[in-house]
C-alpha positions in Angstrom: 6.9 -18.0 -8.8 6.0 -21.6 -8.1 9.1 -22.9 -10.0 11.4 -20.6 -7.9 9.7 -21.7 -4.7 10.0 -25.4 -5.7 13.7 -24.9 -6.6 14.4 -23.3 -3.2 12.5 -26.0 -1.4 14.3 -28.8 -3.3 17.7 -27.3 -2.4 16.7 -27.0 1.3 15.4 -30.6 1.3 18.6 -31.9 -0.3 20.7 -30.0 2.1 18.8 -31.5 5.0 19.0 -35.0 3.6 22.8 -34.8 3.1 23.3 -33.4 6.6 21.2 -36.1 8.1 23.1 -38.8 6.2 26.3 -37.6 7.8 24.8 -36.8 11.2 25.6 -33.1 10.9 22.1 -31.7 10.7 20.8 -29.2 13.2 17.5 -29.8 15.0 14.5 -28.6 12.9 10.9 -29.4 12.4 11.3 -31.4 9.2 14.4 -33.2 10.5 12.5 -34.2 13.7 9.6 -35.6 11.7 11.9 -37.6 9.4 13.7 -39.0 12.5 10.5 -40.0 14.2 9.8 -43.6 13.2 6.2 -43.3 14.3 5.5 -40.4 12.0 4.7 -42.1 8.7 4.5 -39.1 6.4 5.1 -39.1 2.6 7.4 -36.7 0.8 4.4 -34.8 -0.4 3.1 -34.3 3.2 6.6 -33.2 4.4 6.7 -30.7 1.5 3.3 -29.4 2.5 4.5 -28.9 6.1 7.6 -27.1 4.9 5.6 -24.8 2.6 3.2 -24.0 5.4 6.1 -22.9 7.6 7.8 -21.0 4.7 4.8 -19.2 3.3 2.7 -18.7 6.4 3.6 -15.0 6.7 4.0 -14.1 3.0 0.7 -12.1 2.7 0.7 -10.6 6.1 4.4 -9.5 6.3 4.4 -8.0 2.8 1.1 -6.2 3.4 2.4 -4.9 6.8 5.4 -3.4 5.0 3.1 -1.8 2.4 1.0 -0.1 5.1 4.2 1.0 6.9 5.6 2.6 3.7 2.4 4.5 3.2 2.7 5.8 6.8 6.3 6.9 6.3 5.5 8.8 3.2 2.9 10.8 5.2 4.8 11.0 8.4 8.2 12.5 7.8 8.5 13.2 11.5 8.5 9.5 12.2 11.1 9.0 9.4 13.4 11.5 10.9 13.0 10.2 14.5 13.7 6.7 13.2 16.8 7.8 11.3 18.2 9.6 14.3 17.7 6.5 16.5 19.3 4.2 13.9 22.3 6.5 13.7 23.1 5.6 17.3 24.0 2.1 16.0 24.7 2.4 12.3 26.0 5.2 10.1 24.8 6.1 6.6 27.7 4.1 5.2 26.0 0.8 6.5 22.6 1.0 4.8 21.9 -2.7 5.3 22.8 -2.6 9.0 23.6 -6.0 10.7 21.4 -9.0 9.7 22.1 -10.5 13.2 21.0 -7.4 15.0 18.8 -8.7 17.8 16.5 -5.6 18.0 19.0 -3.5 19.8 17.4 -0.2 18.5 14.5 0.3 20.9 12.7 2.8 18.8 12.6 0.6 15.7 11.4 -2.3 17.8 8.6 -0.1 19.2 7.9 1.0 15.6 7.4 -2.6 14.6 5.0 -3.3 17.5 3.0 -0.1 16.9 2.6 -0.7 13.2 1.4 -4.3 13.9 -1.1 -2.9 16.4 -2.3 0.0 14.4 -2.8 -1.8 11.1 -3.6 -5.3 12.2 -3.6 -6.7 8.7 -5.4 -9.9 9.8 -8.4 -8.1 11.4 -10.0 -11.4 12.6 -7.6 -13.9 14.0 -7.8 -17.5 12.6 -10.8 -19.4 14.0 -10.8 -21.6 17.0 -13.2 -24.3 18.1 -14.3 -24.9 21.7 -13.4 -28.4 22.8 -16.1 -28.4 25.5 -19.1 -26.3 26.5 -18.3 -23.4 28.8 -20.2 -20.4 30.3 -18.5 -17.0 30.0 -20.2 -14.0 31.7 -23.6 -15.7 31.6 -23.2 -16.6 28.0 -23.2 -20.4 27.1 -20.7 -21.4 24.5 -21.5 -25.0 23.4 -18.8 -27.5 22.4 -17.7 -27.2 18.8 -18.5 -23.5 18.6 -16.3 -21.6 16.1 -14.8 -18.5 17.8 -13.0 -15.6 16.1 -10.9 -13.1 18.0 -11.5 -9.6 16.7 -7.8 -8.6 16.9 -8.5 -5.2 15.3 -11.2 -4.3 17.8 -9.0 -5.4 20.8 -6.1 -3.4 19.6 -8.3 -0.3 19.3 -10.3 -0.7 22.5 -8.8 1.6 25.1 -11.0 0.2 27.9 -10.1 -3.4 27.2 -6.4 -2.7 26.8 -6.2 -0.5 29.9 -7.8 -3.3 31.9 -5.2 -5.9 31.1 -2.0 -6.0 33.2 0.5 -4.6 33.0 -1.1 -1.9 30.8 -0.8 1.7 32.0 -4.1 3.6 31.4 -2.1 6.7 30.3 -0.3 4.7 27.7 -3.6 3.6 26.1 -5.7 6.7 26.2 -5.2 7.3 22.4 -5.4 3.9 20.6 -6.5 5.4 17.3 -3.3 7.5 17.2 -0.1 6.0 15.7 2.4 6.5 18.5 5.3 4.1 18.8 6.4 5.7 22.0 3.7 3.8 23.9 5.9 0.7 23.5 8.9 2.6 24.9 6.8 3.7 27.9 5.6 0.2 28.4 7.5 -2.5 26.5 5.3 -5.3 27.8 2.1 -3.6 26.8 -0.4 -6.1 25.2 -1.0 -6.5 21.5 -3.6 -8.8 19.9 -2.3 -8.9 16.3 -0.9 -12.4 16.6 -3.9 -13.7 18.5 -4.0 -14.9 22.2 -3.2 -17.9 24.2 -1.4 -21.2 23.4 -2.8 -21.1 19.8 -1.6 -17.7 18.9 0.6 -17.3 15.7 3.6 -19.7 15.9 5.7 -17.3 13.8 5.2 -14.2 15.9 8.9 -14.0 17.1 10.2 -14.6 13.6 7.8 -12.0 12.1 8.9 -9.4 14.6 12.6 -10.0 13.8 11.9 -9.9 10.0 10.0 -6.7 10.3 12.6 -5.1 12.5 15.4 -5.8 10.0 13.2 -4.7 7.0 12.3 -1.4 8.8 16.0 -0.8 9.8 17.3 -1.4 6.3 14.4 0.5 4.6 14.7 3.6 6.7 18.5 3.6 6.8 18.8 3.1 3.1 16.0 5.4 1.7 14.0 8.5 2.4 10.4 7.9 1.4 8.9 10.9 -0.4 5.3 11.6 -1.5 4.6 11.0 -5.2 0.8 11.2 -4.9 -1.8 11.5 -2.1 -2.1 8.3 -0.1 -4.9 7.3 2.2 -2.8 5.6 4.9 -5.7 5.3 7.5 -6.2 1.6 8.4 -10.0 1.8 7.7 -10.6 4.3 4.9 -7.3 3.2 3.2 -8.3 -0.5 3.1 -8.6 -1.7 -0.5 -11.2 -4.3 0.2 -12.9 -4.7 3.6 -14.2 -8.1 2.5 -10.7 -9.5 2.2 -9.2 -11.7 4.9 -6.0 -9.7 4.8 -6.5 -5.9 5.0 -4.4 -4.5 2.2 -3.8 -0.8 1.4 -5.0 0.8 -1.8 -2.4 0.7 -4.6 -0.2 3.8 -4.4 3.1 5.1 -5.7 5.9 6.7 -3.7 9.5 7.8 -4.1 12.4 5.9 -2.6 15.4 8.3 -2.5 18.7 6.7 -1.5 20.3 8.4 1.5 23.8 7.3 0.4 23.6 5.9 -3.1 27.2 4.8 -3.3 27.1 3.0 0.1 23.9 1.3 -0.9 25.3 0.2 -4.3 28.4 -1.3 -2.6 26.3 -3.1 0.0 24.2 -4.6 -2.8 27.2 -5.5 -4.8 26.3 -3.2 -7.7 28.2 -0.4 -9.3 27.8 3.0 -7.8 26.7 6.2 -9.7 30.2 6.9 -11.2 30.9 3.2 -12.0 27.5 2.9 -13.7 28.2 5.8 -15.9 31.6 4.3 -17.0 29.9 1.0 -17.8 27.3 2.8 -19.9 30.0 4.8 -21.7 
């Protein structure tokens, strides 16, 4: 895995160096740092920055998808609703949808937000330190205090969420129920999964787009069927409550292609008949 990662990173670095040498590079974080004469960073430090940006969401995104798959297996009603909404934009013959689709399917976008809220894989947001002493509701918080946002509790607190504008109390009367429609009823409703304020997750927009595309392709390509009983509840199904990232217990499920031939063609692999002829 490390060798593959380093190979990808080396290719990306070389591509950037070549583009910068000819003045054809597009603005990016690493390019800006290299161009900044005051930023005296070594190649190792630049590599560390790149790896941070590339791998920041590896655990959280993959874990989020694992939880989501466990939900789909147990909620065929959500699968069918999602498929019918996707069909308004893509047919069964386009299992991979459009990679440049900017979240044009509202139900899938709502499904992404609700799964992020309901599962909150990083239950405690990354710690912050107070830069000066403050008093909040008669509580003194000294300078240098480490503060954690309990993202999970905030996402599940109906009183807190209903109190924040523009939240509609009716939309948040059932926070412990997985109901993506709440984000159709109120698209700007709050969500605490990425943290709050100026120091919230820098990759939140990218993560939303990644999950949207994964969910679209997953649901449009496969029907997820139950192979064994799965505890998909975010608390009782948590493999290790002591872990920083809340992961589901290991499970097995069935991925049944909705259109095997179209999927094989989209992936550039032989379809069922072609595969049989190759084996013969």
